[in-house]
Biotite code that builds the C-alpha atoms (Angstrom):
import biotite.structure as struc

atoms = struc.array([
    struc.Atom([-3.403, 3.180, 74.088], chain_id="A", res_id=1, res_name="MET", atom_name="CA", element="C"),
    struc.Atom([-5.211, 1.988, 77.183], chain_id="A", res_id=2, res_name="MET", atom_name="CA", element="C"),
    struc.Atom([-5.167, -1.488, 78.621], chain_id="A", res_id=3, res_name="PHE", atom_name="CA", element="C"),
    struc.Atom([-8.390, -3.430, 78.400], chain_id="A", res_id=4, res_name="ARG", atom_name="CA", element="C"),
    struc.Atom([-9.633, -5.805, 81.045], chain_id="A", res_id=5, res_name="LYS", atom_name="CA", element="C"),
    struc.Atom([-8.570, -8.766, 78.899], chain_id="A", res_id=6, res_name="SER", atom_name="CA", element="C"),
    struc.Atom([-4.995, -7.418, 78.809], chain_id="A", res_id=7, res_name="ASP", atom_name="CA", element="C"),
    struc.Atom([-4.872, -7.485, 82.589], chain_id="A", res_id=8, res_name="TYR", atom_name="CA", element="C"),
    struc.Atom([-6.114, -11.087, 82.621], chain_id="A", res_id=9, res_name="PHE", atom_name="CA", element="C"),
    struc.Atom([-3.325, -12.094, 80.233], chain_id="A", res_id=10, res_name="ILE", atom_name="CA", element="C"),
    struc.Atom([-0.722, -10.359, 82.414], chain_id="A", res_id=11, res_name="LEU", atom_name="CA", element="C"),
    struc.Atom([-2.201, -11.954, 85.536], chain_id="A", res_id=12, res_name="LEU", atom_name="CA", element="C"),
    struc.Atom([-2.015, -15.406, 83.942], chain_id="A", res_id=13, res_name="ALA", atom_name="CA", element="C"),
    struc.Atom([1.624, -14.782, 82.987], chain_id="A", res_id=14, res_name="VAL", atom_name="CA", element="C"),
    struc.Atom([2.508, -13.628, 86.502], chain_id="A", res_id=15, res_name="MET", atom_name="CA", element="C"),
    struc.Atom([0.775, -16.614, 88.110], chain_id="A", res_id=16, res_name="ILE", atom_name="CA", element="C"),
    struc.Atom([2.598, -18.987, 85.772], chain_id="A", res_id=17, res_name="SER", atom_name="CA", element="C"),
    struc.Atom([5.913, -17.296, 86.537], chain_id="A", res_id=18, res_name="PHE", atom_name="CA", element="C"),
    struc.Atom([5.403, -17.515, 90.306], chain_id="A", res_id=19, res_name="PHE", atom_name="CA", element="C"),
    struc.Atom([4.350, -21.156, 90.084], chain_id="A", res_id=20, res_name="ILE", atom_name="CA", element="C"),
    struc.Atom([7.505, -21.837, 88.087], chain_id="A", res_id=21, res_name="THR", atom_name="CA", element="C"),
    struc.Atom([9.685, -20.075, 90.673], chain_id="A", res_id=22, res_name="ALA", atom_name="CA", element="C"),
    struc.Atom([7.956, -21.948, 93.497], chain_id="A", res_id=23, res_name="TYR", atom_name="CA", element="C"),
    struc.Atom([8.495, -25.302, 91.808], chain_id="A", res_id=24, res_name="LEU", atom_name="CA", element="C"),
    struc.Atom([12.126, -24.515, 90.990], chain_id="A", res_id=25, res_name="TRP", atom_name="CA", element="C"),
    struc.Atom([13.300, -22.967, 94.272], chain_id="A", res_id=26, res_name="PHE", atom_name="CA", element="C"),
    struc.Atom([10.971, -24.345, 96.944], chain_id="A", res_id=27, res_name="VAL", atom_name="CA", element="C"),
    struc.Atom([9.892, -27.759, 95.700], chain_id="A", res_id=28, res_name="MET", atom_name="CA", element="C"),
    struc.Atom([13.172, -28.439, 93.845], chain_id="A", res_id=29, res_name="GLN", atom_name="CA", element="C"),
    struc.Atom([11.099, -30.063, 91.075], chain_id="A", res_id=30, res_name="ASP", atom_name="CA", element="C"),
    struc.Atom([13.097, -29.018, 88.020], chain_id="A", res_id=31, res_name="ARG", atom_name="CA", element="C"),
    struc.Atom([11.045, -30.914, 85.419], chain_id="A", res_id=32, res_name="GLU", atom_name="CA", element="C"),
    struc.Atom([7.718, -29.417, 86.484], chain_id="A", res_id=33, res_name="GLN", atom_name="CA", element="C"),
    struc.Atom([9.303, -25.968, 86.761], chain_id="A", res_id=34, res_name="ALA", atom_name="CA", element="C"),
    struc.Atom([10.609, -26.124, 83.204], chain_id="A", res_id=35, res_name="ILE", atom_name="CA", element="C"),
    struc.Atom([7.232, -27.373, 81.986], chain_id="A", res_id=36, res_name="PHE", atom_name="CA", element="C"),
    struc.Atom([5.359, -24.482, 83.601], chain_id="A", res_id=37, res_name="THR", atom_name="CA", element="C"),
    struc.Atom([8.012, -22.008, 82.443], chain_id="A", res_id=38, res_name="ALA", atom_name="CA", element="C"),
    struc.Atom([7.041, -22.850, 78.870], chain_id="A", res_id=39, res_name="ILE", atom_name="CA", element="C"),
    struc.Atom([3.561, -21.497, 79.618], chain_id="A", res_id=40, res_name="TRP", atom_name="CA", element="C"),
    struc.Atom([4.805, -17.906, 80.006], chain_id="A", res_id=41, res_name="VAL", atom_name="CA", element="C"),
    struc.Atom([5.707, -17.240, 76.349], chain_id="A", res_id=42, res_name="PRO", atom_name="CA", element="C"),
    struc.Atom([2.739, -19.313, 75.200], chain_id="A", res_id=43, res_name="SER", atom_name="CA", element="C"),
    struc.Atom([0.309, -17.158, 77.168], chain_id="A", res_id=44, res_name="ILE", atom_name="CA", element="C"),
    struc.Atom([1.988, -14.007, 75.835], chain_id="A", res_id=45, res_name="PHE", atom_name="CA", element="C"),
    struc.Atom([1.656, -15.312, 72.272], chain_id="A", res_id=46, res_name="CYS", atom_name="CA", element="C"),
    struc.Atom([-2.049, -15.988, 72.717], chain_id="A", res_id=47, res_name="PHE", atom_name="CA", element="C"),
    struc.Atom([-2.492, -12.526, 74.193], chain_id="A", res_id=48, res_name="GLY", atom_name="CA", element="C"),
    struc.Atom([-0.679, -10.881, 71.286], chain_id="A", res_id=49, res_name="ILE", atom_name="CA", element="C"),
    struc.Atom([-2.682, -12.898, 68.777], chain_id="A", res_id=50, res_name="TYR", atom_name="CA", element="C"),
    struc.Atom([-6.032, -11.914, 70.273], chain_id="A", res_id=51, res_name="PHE", atom_name="CA", element="C"),
    struc.Atom([-4.929, -8.284, 70.610], chain_id="A", res_id=52, res_name="LYS", atom_name="CA", element="C"),
    struc.Atom([-3.918, -8.147, 66.939], chain_id="A", res_id=53, res_name="LEU", atom_name="CA", element="C"),
    struc.Atom([-7.111, -9.878, 65.877], chain_id="A", res_id=54, res_name="ALA", atom_name="CA", element="C"),
    struc.Atom([-9.169, -7.309, 67.773], chain_id="A", res_id=55, res_name="ALA", atom_name="CA", element="C"),
    struc.Atom([-7.190, -4.433, 66.241], chain_id="A", res_id=56, res_name="LEU", atom_name="CA", element="C"),
    struc.Atom([-7.650, -5.799, 62.722], chain_id="A", res_id=57, res_name="LEU", atom_name="CA", element="C"),
    struc.Atom([-11.389, -6.254, 63.303], chain_id="A", res_id=58, res_name="GLN", atom_name="CA", element="C"),
    struc.Atom([-11.652, -2.593, 64.263], chain_id="A", res_id=59, res_name="GLY", atom_name="CA", element="C"),
    struc.Atom([-10.027, -1.444, 61.016], chain_id="A", res_id=60, res_name="LYS", atom_name="CA", element="C"),
    struc.Atom([-12.469, -3.279, 58.736], chain_id="A", res_id=61, res_name="LYS", atom_name="CA", element="C"),
])
């Protein structure tokens, strides 16, 4: 199964969120903001999985 362009955008958003979290945690020493942005990573993955499954189910109908 090949990756679509939308899959790469989801992965890019996850990577950006992860790096922002690491920057806030290690460089800025802002623990609260780092934890807040760390919550984005699984949320973005969940949205990506949802849209991927929705597209797969649409193709089977």
